KOLMINU-47960 format. One record per residue (C-alpha): x, y, z. Coordinates in pm, 1 decimal, decimal comma. Layout:
c1;c2;c3
X;Y;Z .
...
// end
This chain:
c1;c2;c3
808,9;-1623,2;-683,0 .
640,7;-1469,9;-381,3 .
771,1;-1174,1;-183,2 .
738,7;-1177,6;194,1 .
678,6;-851,8;379,6 .
782,8;-792,0;737,7 .
508,5;-653,1;960,4 .
619,4;-350,0;1163,5 .
554,6;-363,7;1537,3 .
363,2;-31,5;1536,2 .
162,9;34,5;1225,4 .
-161,0;-5,5;1037,0 .
-195,4;-226,4;731,9 .
-358,9;-26,1;450,4 .
-527,2;-147,1;129,5 .
-616,4;111,4;-141,0 .
-776,3;80,3;-485,1 .
-578,9;385,0;-600,7 .
-341,7;652,8;-474,4 .
-306,0;1017,1;-574,4 .
12,8;1188,3;-684,4 .
16,8;1551,8;-798,6 .
-363,7;1548,2;-814,8 .
-386,1;1245,4;-1046,6 .
-518,1;901,1;-956,9 .
-273,9;613,3;-999,5 .
-404,7;256,9;-1022,0 .
-187,6;-54,3;-982,9 .
-100,3;-225,3;-1312,2 .
-73,0;-587,9;-1199,4 .
-291,1;-595,8;-888,8 .
-638,4;-498,6;-771,3 .
-513,9;-270,0;-492,5 .
-209,2;-112,1;-328,2 .
-87,5;-258,8;-0,7 .
143,5;-84,9;246,1 .
199,9;-21,0;615,2 .
142,1;323,6;766,4 .
333,2;413,5;1082,9 .
136,5;519,4;1389,8 .
295,0;758,3;1638,2 .
// end
């Protein structure tokens, strides 16, 4: 099963190997990187 993501009209597509939360690095468990859209004002 594949999930489809809608692309926002104003935004930047971001790929990260890890993210930080409360000063600790978090790596994805089932993927090589995180993928999300960041809004641009």
